[in-house]
C-alpha positions, 0 to 999 in steps of 0.5 A: 500500500505504501508503494501505491500511494507513493506512485500516485503522488509521483504521477500527480506531480508529473501531471501538475508539472506538464500542465505548468509547462504547457501554460508557460509555452502558451504565454510565450507564443501569444507574447511573440505574436503580440510583438510581431503585430506591434512591429507590423504596426510600426512598419505600416505607420512608417510606410503611410507616412512615406506615402503621405509625402508623395504627390497624389495621383490625380488620375485616380480622382474623378474630379481631376480628369483631363476633361475637368482640368481643361474644362473641355465640357464647359466650352463649345470647341466647335467655334474658334478661340475668341470667336467674334473678335480679331483673327486668331494668329496661328504660327507654323513651323516645319521640319522636313524629314525626307524628300522621298521621290521626284517624278518627271512623268507625273510632275509631282514630289513626295515629302515627309515632314513634321508639321507644328502649329502654335496658337493660344486658346484661353479655354484650355488654360488651367491652374498649376503650381509648377507651371508645367505643360501637359502632353496628350496624344491624338485622342484629345485632338478630337475634343478641342479646336485645332486649325484646319490646315490642308495642303494645296495641290496635294494628290495624296497625303496621310498621317503616320499611324505606326504604332499609334497616330503620330500626333502630339498635343501639348497644353500650357497653363496659360492656354498656349497650345502646340499641335504637332503631327507627322505627315507624308504628302504627294503634291503637284510640281509644275516642271519646265523641261525645256532645258532637260537634262540640264535643268533646275526645278523649283517646287513648292508645298503650299499650306492654307486654312480650308474654312477660315479666311484671313478675318478669322485665322492668320497663318504665319511662319513662326520664326521667319526663314528659321521656321523651316529646318531640314535634315542634312542627310536628305539626298536624291539620286538624280537631283542636288538640293540647292536650297529651301526657303519660305514665303507667304502671301494671300490667296483669293477665291472668288466665292469665299474670299482671301486666305493666308497661304504659306509656301515651302519652296525648294530648288533642285538641280539635276545631276548630268553625269547619268545622262552623259553616260546613258544618252550623250556619249552613245549618241556621239559615238553613233555619229562618229561610227557613221563617219567610218563609211567615208574611209570604206571603198565606194564599191563595197556597197554591203559594208557601207549600207549596213553601217549606215542603217545600223547607226540610224536604227541605233539613234532611233532607239536612243531617242525612243528610250529617252522620250519613254521616261519623259512626259509628253510635253508639246515643246522641244527639250534640250536633249531632243535638240542634241539627239535629233541633230545627231540623228541628222548627221547619221542620216546625212552620212547615209545620203552621202554614200547614196550620192556617191554611188549615184554619181559614180553610176551616172559617170560610168554611163556617160563615159560609156555613151561618149565612147560609143558616140565617138566610135560611131560619129567620129571623123577620121583624119591623119595628124602628125601627133604621137600616140601618147599625146593622142590618147591623152586627148581621148581622155578629155584631159588635154591642155590648151597647148595641145588643142592649139597645136591641132590648128595647123593640121589639115585633113588629108583625103582618105585614100582608098586602098587598092586590093593589091596595095593592102600589103603597103605600110603607112609612110609614118608609123607614128601617125594614127587616126584621132577622133575629134568631137570639137568643131572649133577652138572656142568649143574646146575651151568651153568644154574644158571649163565645164569639165573643171567645174564638175570635176569635184561632183563627178569625182566620187573620191573627192566627195568622200575626202571632203566629207571626212573634214566637213562632217567632223568639223560641223559636229564639233562646231555644233557641240561647242554652241550646244554646251555653251548655251545650256551649261 
């Protein structure tokens, strides 16, 4: 029994000690939670103090929306600023980003630019402690008044929209507004090709208000000539950009009135080296190639004819190729003058051989007839003229002394030979029968003069010889005049 009572007391002590340990652990756990909560409370209070120091986000307050800040709903923005008063001044400046193309066939140009407008609209003024502007994108533009500027003589134009509409609106506290947009426009340009390809073209991009006359809206260049700026890297393949400048004037429409119009003028000078390689040098070489026929024998008909036809067809191809890339204007261009004069030189070289061939044929026919006539109608006479001198006279190149020497000769009667005297030999072996077609000394002089006058024409070799000098000399003279006038 005493052992049982001791065991019960020991068990009771163990139970009491276990309960005490559990109670102490529970107290410590709740104490740690309280400390944690206290620490969290301290951190939240410090963070709230830091948040209180930052400026409030006005976009989270319904009362501070953009429409309410700029009072968009309180005004009628379909009317211009200061409606009923003087004309509102709208300043403009332009930054040219690129000149994309110049088309001679369509007579237009394509330009990409940044167009900026400056004006003051007191309806958009707002209170600001920092006096800083607010910047918006194109969504607010649809809710306020903006100038209705358009491009005169524009064929196509668009506002860039990648990745969003390239429109910027900046509003200042005092109501000044900056409106900027990025535009690509294709506009007409009246070009004069009378000096093409040695020409300079002046094109202009014109800006004007579509609805508001000069009594309601006054367009002007904001900084004068400095209102137009260009990128130094702008370049074109066929043109050299000489200068950009701005002008302005009033434009009148009979039905609506006077409008302010702004001009962006730029001057382009065409590069000539491309056309020298593609047009002028080939045409000059074709003309020089046509002169080769002057050194070819006149009896080589296939060679000279084929050379002339080839150069003529090549010149026709060059002229057709140049006109295919040009508008169909009704006046003569500088390149047309050069090409057609070159074509005439090539064509004349063909006609030169035709003349040579024709005169050669005529001369051969005349000489053959003269020989036949002399053989059939000549009167024989026995003259004491040597055989060499007689043959010279037959050729028609005898001198006046030879003709005068015949005056003392008398014709001898023709002695009929008897049948038995056929074996006799003439008394003088150097004598021979000469056929004379002259009746008197004066007739011979006239004939010699006419032969001398026609000697150049009848001598085909002389025509080729003179052509070798006349054709190159004339073409060089033409080139000197042409380049001195158009350069």
